[in-house]
N, C-alpha and C positions, 0 to 999 in steps of 0.2 A: 594671765597666761603663764603656763609653766615655763621655766627657763630651759632653753634648748642648749645642749652641749655637744661638743665633739671630743671623743677620747683622743689620746695621743696617737693611737694606731689609726683612727679614722682621719685625723689630720694628715698623717703620712700618706695614706691612700688617696685622700682628696687632692693633695698637692701633686702626687705622682700622676693622677689622672687628669690634671688640669682643671679640677673642680673648685679649686681654692687658690687664692693668691696669698702666699705666706706672709709677704711684707704688709699687704693691706690689712689682712686679718688681725695682725698684731696691733694695728693702729686704730681700728674702728670699735665702736661700742653701741649700746642701746639697740634700737630697732634695726639699724643697719647691720649690726653684727648678727642679730637673730635671723635676718633675711639671708645673710651669707651662709649661715649654718644650715638653714633650711634648703637652700639651693645645693649645697655640698652634699647633704644627706640624700636628696633626691637624685642627684647625679650618680652617687655611689650605688644607690638602689637600682638604678637603671642599668647597672653593669658596666659603668664607664671606667672603673678602676683597672689599671693595667699592671698589676703586680707591684713589686717593691723596688722600683727604679725611678728615681726622680730624674728630671731632665736638666742638663746644664750646658752652657756654651763653653767653649774652650778659650784660648787666648788667642787663645785666639778670640775670646768669649764675651758674652754680654749677660748681665744680671737677669734680663728679661727671660732668658731661655730656661732658667730654673725657677722663676717666679711667674707662673702663668697668669694671664690677665683674668680678672673677675669683675663682673658688672657691679659688684658692691665696693670696689676699691675706691678710696678717696682720690680726688683729682690731684694731679701733680702740683707742687708749689709753683707759684708764678716765677717766670724768669727774672733774675736780678738785673738791675740796670748795668749796662756795659760801661758807660762813663769814659770810654776812650775811643779812638779811631779804630774801626773794625779791621783786624788783620787777616780776615778770611774772606775770600771771594770765589765765586763760582767760575769754573772753567767749562764744564760740560755736564750733561746729565742724560742718561738713557735708562731703559727699563727692560727687564726680562720677566719671566714668570717667577713663582715663589722660589726663594732661595732658603735652604735649611739652616738652622742655627749651627754655628761652627763651620759652615762651608767657606773656609778661607780661600781666597783667590791666590793666584800666583803671578808674579811679574816675570816675563820671559821675552827677551829680544824685542823690547819696546812695546809690548802688549800686556794687557791685563786679562788673564784667563779666568773665567768664572763658570762654575757648574751649578745646575739647578736640580731640584728634586725630580722634576719631570724627565730629566735626561738630556738636557741641552748643555753642551760645552761650547762656549763662545769666547772669542778674543776681541778685545777693544783696544784701539790705539790709545796709548797713555796720554797723548797731548790733545787729540781731537775727539776721542770717544767713538770714532768710526768703527763699526763692526767689520771684522774680516773673517777669520777662521770660524767655522761652525761644524759641530758634529753632534748627531742625536743618537743617544743610547736608549732603545725602547724600554728597557727595564727600569730606567731612572737611576739617579745617583744617591749614594748615602754619605758622601763626603765632599769636601772641597778638593782643590787641585794642588799638586806639587810639580815642580819642574827641575830638571837637571840634565846637563850634557845633551841638549837637543831633544829631550823627551818630556812628555807630560804624563802625569799619573793621576787617576781618580778611581774610586771604588763604586761599584754598582750596588743597587739595592738587592740584587740577586746573589750577592756574596762573591762576585768576581772583582779582582783588581785588574785594571786595564792600563795599557801603555800605548801612547801615540808618538809618532815622530813629528818634527816641526811642520810638515806639510799636512798633518791631520790624518795620516794613514795609521790604522790600528796595527801595532807591532806585535803585541801579545795580550792574552787575557788568561788569568789563572784563578781557579776556584779556591777560596780561602776556607771553606767549610762552615763559615758563619758570616754574618754581615759585619763589615768594617764599621767601627764606631769612632774612628779618628781620621783626620786628614793624613794622607801618606807623608812620610818623610824620606827623602832620597839622599844618598851619599855613601861613600866608601864601598861602592859597587853593589849596594842593596837598596831596597825599598821596604820601609818598616811601617806596619799598621797594627793597631789594636783591634781585636774582634769581639763580638758580643758574647762569646763563650769564654772570656777572660784569658785569651791568649795574646801574646805579642809575637808577630810573625815577621820574618825577614825573607824577602824574595830577591832572586838574582835580578840585577838591573837590566841585563841584556836579554834574558830569555824567560824570566818569570818563574823559574822553579823555586820552591821553598828551600832556603839555605838552612834556617833554623827556626825553632818555635819554642816559646817559653809559656807554660801554663801557670797562672797565678790565682790563688784563692782570694776571693773578694769577701768583704764583710756582708752581712745579711742585707743591708741597705746601702746603696751607693748612689751618687749623683751620676747621671748619664752624661759624662763629660766627653768632649771630642778632642781631648789633649793630643796633639801631635808630638812625636818624639823629636829630639834634636840630635843630629849626627855631627860630631866634630872630630876630625881626624879619623881614628879607628874605634871610636867609642860612641855608643848610643846612650843618650840620657832620656829617661822617661818618668813622668809622675804617675802615681798609681792611686787607686782607692785606698782608704784607710790611712792616708797621710804619709805614704811611702815614696821615696825617690830611689831610682835604681840606675846604675851604670853597667852597660853590657859590652863585651867585646864584639865589635861588628863582624869579625871574621867567622866566629864560631858560636856566638850566643852565650858564652860563659859569663856569668855574673861577676863583675869586678868588685862592686860594692853595692850595698843596699842600706839606706839610712832613713830615719824617721824625720819628716818635716814637722809633724805634730802627732801626738798620741791621742787617740779618741778619749773623750771625757764624758761623764754623765752616766745615767742609768738606762735611758730609753735609746732605741736605735737612732731616732732623729737627733737626739742630743749628742750621740757619738759620731755623727757624720763629720769626717775630717779629710775628705778627698782633696788631693792636689788638683788645682785648677789652672788651666792654661799651660802653654809651653814653658818649660824651664828656661831661664836665661843662662847661657853658658859663655863666659868670657873672663879674661884676666885671671885664668886659673881657678875660677869660682863657678859654682852652680847656685843660682837663686831660684827659689820656688815658694809658693804661698798656698795655703790650704783653707778650706771652708771651716769655720769655727775652730781655727787652729793658730798657725804661726806663719810669719814671714821668716824664712831661714836661708842661711848661706852655708855652703859646703865646699871643701877643697875638692876640685874636680878629679884629682888623681886618687886620693885616699878615701873620700867621702866623709872625712872628719868635719864635724860641725865647727864653723867659724863664729857665727853669731845667730841669734834668733830673737824675734820680737812677737809678742802676742798680737794676732791680727786675724780678722775674719774676712777673708778674700771672697769676692764674688766673680772673679775672672782672673785672667792672666796679668802679669806684670809688664812694665816697660823699664828698660835700664840701658845705660851706656857706661863708659869708663868711670864716670864721676857721680851718677845719680840713679836712684831707683824710685819709681812712682807706682802707686797701686790705689785701687778703689776699695773701700770697705763696705760692709753691709748696710751702713747708714747713708751711703752716697757721698761720703767724704773722700776727697782726693788727698793722699798723703805722700810726702816726699821724704826720702832717706838718703844719706850718703852711702857710698859703697861699703863703709864700715858699719852701717846699721844705725847711725846717729840720726834722730829726727831733724828735719830741716824746716818744713812748713806743713800746714794743713789748710785746705780750702773747703769751707763749709757752705758756700753760697749756693751750691747745686745739690745740697742735701735733700734727699727724698725724691729726686728726679730719676732714680733708677738708671745708673750710669753704666756705660760699656766698659770694657777693658781699655786701658790708656795706650797712647803711643807717644814717642818722644822724637821731636825734631831737634835741630841744633840749638834753637832758642825758645821753642814752644813745646808744651805738652798738650795733647788733645784727648778729649773724651766725647762721647755722644750720649744723649739721654733717650728715655723711652719714647719720646715724641719725634725722634729723628733729627734733633737739633745738635749740631756739632759745636763744641766749645773749645776755645784756645786759651791756654794759661801760660803765664810767664814762668820760666823754669826757675828763676832765682827766688821769687817770692810767692808764686802761685796765683798772682792776680789775674782776673779775667781780661783777656785782650782781644777776643774775637768770637763771633757767633755766625753760624750759617745753617739754614734748614736744608738737610740733604735727603730726607725721606719722610714718610708718614708713619713708619714703624721702626722698631729698634734695629740697630746694626746686628749682623750675624757674627761679626768678629771685630777686632780693633781696627782703627783706621790704618791704612798703609801710607808710608811717607817716603819720599825720595827728594832730598834737597828742598826746594821751595814748593814742590807739588805734593799732593796727597790724593787718596781715593778711599771711598767708603762703599760698602755693600750692605744693603738692608734686606730684611725679611720680605718686604713687599716687592722685591725685584729691582729697586732703585739702585743704580750704579752712578756715582757722582765723582767727578774730578774737580779738585779745588786748588787754589793757590794760597800760600801763606806769605804775607808781605814781609815779615821779618822772621823767617823760619830758622 
């Protein structure tokens, strides 16, 4: 049999169309690899390719969102032995219909607000999981939910940004001119979204009029990330395709500074992918961001001056507090760094299980794998301390934590509340 091959361009198109699992394809060989190539070529020939835009989850994000499943992928490695008393326990579980990748929920007045692709916006009591508020938008949603000052915000698949009050009454809807590709970010009197036509738009919080808009040129090939902006004080911080980080004046849209998280490297477009993934972390006068095939970088929040950087291939967002940063790399290794960038520990026991973006509690770090299993790690040494099955599919965003409780949202519609024994 003649050897079947995929060119670099065909690999890009196959990954973008969901015809090929990038991670699995790199690991398999022999007849299994030939079968995967044959299926990818057939899929492309059938017209399944959808242009030059890969799909990625934000930080909000999970690796699964940019590595589509393939029937030829190898099975996930077995779960390692826990060896300690499980520090995770189930509080409640409920279900909605399909929830899109990057559809981050919002915690607001004791409730968890969740949006689905089909257009259902629902509220669940944080403690009991009981459903309260419901609103259906017939056009469906393209983003998760943001909340601020008694209002909720989400973007419709028809290109409208919508705002509701705490009773569920629609306050305003504004046409963006293109579909939103990020979860809204609210603060400083504005709501900020990224749209599919490479614009960053800010709308008035009260009335929905466009305050300002910035058009950015994107590289030929980008990850379809759902990165939300972060608004702190009067500054908007947002990660961009091509490994860029930008700070913008919230009042007028003037760029304060723009810096490089990582520079694209390589000769092919797929080798040069270096998009910033997940929300930046803004605290302690510092902006932290990580990029695909790039770096984990720290900048001064006022000037944009680089403080430190480490080579790192991120697959989603970061988690950080005043003393620690944790991130997941493309091999499924969880790595911990000090706030000065010094390596602290690396957990390899979950390698190959395609992990979500992490979350940090006061004593535990958490990630979930491709099979919907949530894992707890000790913050000091990274040892595995807990495990809980929360879904049958990957999470759409990092776990949410509040003191000893946490919540997960998965692509199959599973919404789970859990408790951490020593959070």
